[in-house]
C-alpha positions in Angstrom: 49.9 222.7 196.9 52.4 221.8 194.2 51.1 219.8 191.3 52.3 216.2 191.2 52.6 214.2 187.9 50.9 210.9 187.1 51.9 209.0 184.0 49.4 206.7 182.2 50.9 204.2 179.8 48.2 202.6 177.7 47.9 202.0 174.0 44.1 202.5 174.1 43.5 206.3 173.8 40.0 205.9 175.1 41.2 204.2 178.3 43.9 206.9 178.7 41.2 209.6 178.3 38.9 207.9 180.8 41.5 207.5 183.5 42.9 211.0 182.8 39.4 212.5 183.0 38.6 211.0 186.3 42.0 212.0 187.8 41.8 215.6 186.5 38.2 216.0 187.7 38.5 214.4 191.1 42.2 214.8 192.0 43.0 218.3 190.8 46.4 218.5 192.3 47.7 216.0 189.7 49.0 216.8 186.3 48.4 213.8 184.0 50.6 212.7 181.1 49.4 209.9 178.8 51.8 207.8 176.7 50.3 205.4 174.2 53.5 203.6 173.1 55.5 201.4 175.4 58.9 202.1 173.7 58.3 205.9 173.9 57.2 205.4 177.6 60.5 203.7 178.5 62.4 206.5 176.8 60.4 209.1 178.6 60.7 207.4 182.0 64.5 207.1 181.8 64.8 210.9 181.9 65.7 211.5 185.6 64.3 215.1 185.5 60.7 213.8 184.8 60.1 211.5 187.8 56.3 211.2 188.4 54.5 210.7 191.7 52.6 207.7 190.3 52.5 205.5 187.2 49.7 203.5 185.7 50.7 200.8 183.1 48.4 198.8 180.9 49.4 195.1 180.9 48.5 194.4 177.3 50.6 196.7 175.2 52.0 196.1 171.7 55.8 196.0 171.2 56.5 196.0 175.0 54.1 194.4 177.4 53.2 196.2 180.6 55.3 193.7 182.6 58.3 194.5 180.3 57.8 198.2 180.8 57.5 197.7 184.6 60.6 195.6 184.7 62.6 198.2 182.9 61.2 201.0 185.0 61.9 199.2 188.3 65.5 198.6 187.1 66.1 202.4 187.2 67.3 203.5 190.7 65.3 206.7 190.6 62.1 204.6 190.2 62.5 202.2 193.1 60.1 204.3 195.3 57.6 205.4 192.6 54.3 203.7 193.1 53.0 201.7 190.1 49.6 200.2 189.4 48.9 197.9 186.6 45.7 198.3 184.5 44.1 195.4 182.6 40.9 194.5 180.8 40.8 191.1 182.6 42.7 190.0 185.7 44.7 186.9 185.4 44.7 184.9 188.7 48.4 184.2 188.3 49.3 187.8 188.0 49.9 188.6 191.7 52.6 186.0 191.8 54.4 187.6 188.8 54.3 191.2 190.0 54.9 190.7 193.7 58.7 191.1 193.3 58.2 194.3 191.2 56.6 196.2 194.1 53.3 197.0 192.4 50.7 198.7 194.6 47.7 197.3 192.8 46.3 195.7 189.7 43.2 197.5 188.4 40.6 196.0 186.2 39.2 198.3 183.6 35.5 198.3 184.4 34.1 201.0 182.2 32.1 202.3 185.2 33.0 205.8 186.2 32.0 205.2 189.9 34.1 202.0 190.1 37.1 203.5 188.5 36.8 206.6 190.7 36.7 204.5 193.9 39.6 202.4 192.7 41.7 205.5 191.8 40.8 207.1 195.2 42.0 204.0 197.0 45.2 203.6 194.9 46.2 207.3 195.0 46.0 207.5 198.7 48.3 204.5 199.4 
């Protein structure tokens, strides 16, 4: 099976490590790339030769928010079909209304629990 790529965009290196660790341990057919800077992430994602199978974006990022990154990403024709999940420390009840038009597959709350995150990632990655 060929290795697919997942990109994690999160300024918190511990959160990147946590999500990356779970994916690499439980879903071995994925290569994981972590980017901790929103501006660098947008630059990286505009390269059409590096289209991932899935993207996780933290909502609360410095410089560019997760929604700004997502909006720029979805404006690129080669990303229209790439699934994206937003990751956040606390879910805002208004968030689903804001992201509906951006075709987000899920909004994941950072729980800190390995089991909860594993179950969530398993659900999201099989959509």
